[in-house]
C-alpha positions as CSV (number, residue, x, y, z in Angstrom):
1,M,11.2,17.3,-4.7
2,P,9.7,19.2,-7.6
3,P,6.2,18.3,-8.6
4,P,5.8,15.9,-11.5
5,E,6.2,17.4,-14.9
6,P,2.9,17.8,-16.7
7,E,2.7,15.4,-19.7
8,S,2.8,17.0,-23.1
9,P,-0.1,16.0,-25.3
10,A,2.3,13.8,-27.4
11,S,3.6,11.9,-24.4
12,G,0.0,11.6,-23.0
13,R,-1.1,10.1,-26.3
14,E,1.9,7.8,-26.3
15,E,1.1,6.6,-22.8
16,D,-2.5,6.1,-23.8
17,L,-1.3,3.9,-26.7
18,L,1.0,1.9,-24.4
19,V,-1.9,1.4,-21.9
20,A,-4.2,0.2,-24.7
21,R,-1.6,-2.2,-26.1
22,A,-0.8,-3.5,-22.6
23,S,-4.5,-4.0,-21.9
24,E,-4.6,-6.2,-25.0
25,G,-1.8,-8.4,-23.6
26,D,1.3,-6.7,-25.0
27,D,4.0,-7.5,-22.5
28,E,6.5,-5.1,-24.0
29,A,4.1,-2.1,-23.7
30,F,3.5,-2.9,-20.1
31,E,7.2,-3.2,-19.5
32,I,7.7,0.3,-20.9
33,L,5.0,1.6,-18.5
34,V,6.7,-0.1,-15.6
35,R,10.1,1.4,-16.4
36,R,8.6,4.9,-16.7
37,H,6.8,4.8,-13.4
38,S,8.8,2.5,-11.2
39,G,11.2,5.1,-9.8
40,E,8.5,7.5,-8.5
41,L,6.3,4.6,-7.2
42,L,9.2,3.0,-5.4
43,R,10.1,6.4,-3.8
44,L,6.5,6.7,-2.7
45,A,6.4,3.3,-1.2
46,R,9.7,3.8,0.6
47,R,8.5,7.0,2.1
48,L,5.2,5.5,3.2
49,L,6.6,2.3,4.6
50,G,10.2,3.2,5.6
51,N,11.4,-0.2,4.6
52,D,13.1,-1.0,1.3
53,A,12.0,-4.7,1.1
54,E,8.4,-3.9,2.0
55,A,8.4,-1.0,-0.5
56,E,9.7,-3.2,-3.3
57,D,7.1,-5.9,-2.5
58,A,4.3,-3.3,-2.4
59,V,5.3,-1.9,-5.8
60,Q,5.7,-5.4,-7.3
61,D,2.2,-6.4,-5.9
62,A,0.8,-3.2,-7.4
63,Y,2.1,-4.0,-10.8
64,V,0.8,-7.5,-10.7
65,S,-2.6,-6.2,-9.7
66,A,-2.5,-3.5,-12.4
67,W,-1.5,-6.1,-15.1
68,R,-4.5,-8.2,-14.1
69,R,-6.9,-5.2,-13.9
70,L,-5.6,-3.3,-16.9
71,P,-8.6,-4.3,-19.2
72,E,-10.9,-2.7,-16.5
73,F,-8.8,0.6,-16.6
74,R,-11.3,3.3,-17.8
75,R,-8.6,5.8,-18.7
76,N,-10.6,8.6,-17.0
77,A,-7.3,9.3,-15.1
78,A,-3.7,9.0,-16.1
79,F,-2.0,5.6,-15.8
80,G,0.5,7.1,-13.3
81,T,-2.3,8.4,-11.1
82,W,-4.0,5.0,-11.2
83,M,-0.7,3.4,-10.2
84,Y,-0.2,5.9,-7.4
85,R,-3.6,4.9,-6.0
86,I,-2.8,1.1,-6.2
87,V,0.6,1.6,-4.6
88,T,-0.8,3.9,-1.9
89,N,-3.5,1.4,-1.1
90,R,-1.0,-1.5,-0.9
91,C,1.2,0.6,1.5
92,L,-1.8,1.5,3.7
93,N,-2.7,-2.1,4.0
94,V,0.9,-2.9,5.1
95,L,0.8,-0.1,7.6
96,R,-2.5,-1.1,9.0
97,G,-1.3,-4.7,9.4
98,R,1.7,-3.6,11.5
99,R,1.4,-3.9,15.2
100,P,1.0,-0.5,16.8
101,T,4.2,-0.9,18.8
102,Q,6.4,-1.5,15.7
103,P,8.1,1.8,14.8
104,L,7.9,3.2,11.3
105,D,11.3,3.7,9.7
106,S,11.7,6.7,7.6
107,I,13.8,7.1,4.5
108,V,16.5,9.6,5.5
109,E,17.1,12.0,2.6
110,P,20.8,12.6,1.9
111,A,22.1,15.8,3.6
112,A,22.8,18.8,1.4
113,P,26.5,19.2,0.7
114,E,26.9,22.2,3.0
115,Y,25.8,20.1,5.9
116,Q,28.5,17.5,5.2
117,S,31.2,20.0,5.5
118,S,31.1,20.1,9.3
119,P,30.7,17.3,11.9
120,V,28.4,19.6,13.9
121,R,26.2,20.3,11.0
122,A,26.2,16.6,10.0
123,A,25.1,15.6,13.6
124,E,22.4,18.3,13.6
125,S,21.1,17.0,10.2
126,A,21.1,13.4,11.4
127,A,19.3,14.4,14.7
128,S,16.7,16.5,12.9
129,A,16.1,13.6,10.4
130,E,15.6,11.2,13.4
131,A,13.2,13.7,15.0
132,L,11.2,13.8,11.8
133,H,11.2,10.0,11.6
134,R,9.8,9.9,15.1
135,A,7.2,12.6,14.3
136,L,6.1,10.8,11.2
137,A,5.6,7.6,13.2
138,G,3.0,9.5,15.2
139,L,0.7,10.1,12.2
140,T,-2.0,7.8,11.2
141,P,-1.2,5.8,8.0
142,E,-3.9,7.8,6.1
143,Q,-2.4,11.2,7.3
144,R,1.1,10.0,6.4
145,A,0.0,9.0,2.9
146,C,-1.6,12.3,2.2
147,W,1.3,14.3,3.6
148,V,3.9,12.3,1.8
149,L,2.0,12.6,-1.5
150,R,1.7,16.4,-1.1
151,E,5.1,17.3,0.4
152,F,7.5,14.8,-1.2
153,H,5.7,14.1,-4.5
154,G,4.1,17.5,-5.1
155,L,0.7,16.1,-6.0
156,S,-2.3,18.4,-6.0
157,Y,-5.2,17.9,-3.6
158,D,-7.3,16.5,-6.5
159,E,-4.5,14.0,-7.4
160,I,-4.1,12.9,-3.8
161,A,-7.9,12.4,-3.5
162,A,-7.7,10.2,-6.6
163,A,-4.7,8.3,-5.4
164,V,-6.1,7.7,-1.9
165,G,-9.7,7.2,-2.9
166,I,-11.3,9.9,-0.8
167,G,-12.7,13.4,-1.4
168,E,-10.6,16.5,-1.6
169,P,-12.0,18.0,1.7
170,A,-10.9,14.8,3.5
171,V,-7.4,15.2,1.9
172,R,-7.2,18.8,3.0
173,G,-8.3,17.8,6.6
174,R,-5.7,15.0,6.8
175,I,-2.9,17.2,5.5
176,F,-3.9,20.0,7.9
177,R,-3.9,17.6,10.9
178,A,-0.6,16.1,9.8
179,R,1.0,19.5,9.4
180,R,-0.3,20.6,12.8
181,Y,1.0,17.5,14.5
182,L,4.4,17.7,12.8
183,T,4.7,21.4,13.6
184,E,4.1,20.6,17.3
185,A,6.4,17.5,17.3
186,M,9.2,19.4,15.5
187,D,8.8,22.6,17.6
188,T,12.3,22.2,19.1
189,W,13.9,22.2,15.6
190,R,12.5,25.6,14.6
């Protein structure tokens, strides 16, 4: 997935205006913000939780929390970054609350068209996706969150640090350990 497009100054000002209006109680402004960010936030939650129902609940809870806390939003970060942090924290709480024996389901990305042309390639693709699913289940929730935000959502280390609420060196360490673990776990697929 390509990294998020940088906001143009005009769209950033428009979003700031929407946030200001929403923090004053404007339901329509908040609804526009929800529509703008829901797709990415739902994809993030699905990748972190591996369960559509839990992902939808986490995003919904995040928006309820954001609506309540919007007057406290200091605007020293973009609204989208603030929402990434709220959703990530909700997902981490769900992951931490799971029993350790419960496997994490992973969202299987659709296979590229060339892999659908042959049953053998389709089987290989499904098997490698299942191997990645098992490997991701071996990561700690914190490592998984940092890795997903970097690899699937293209966030910078600074953006991940803001979203997860830790320092950049800790983000780099978690991503390094996640990559090392996944490289070892996926060794047979190289």
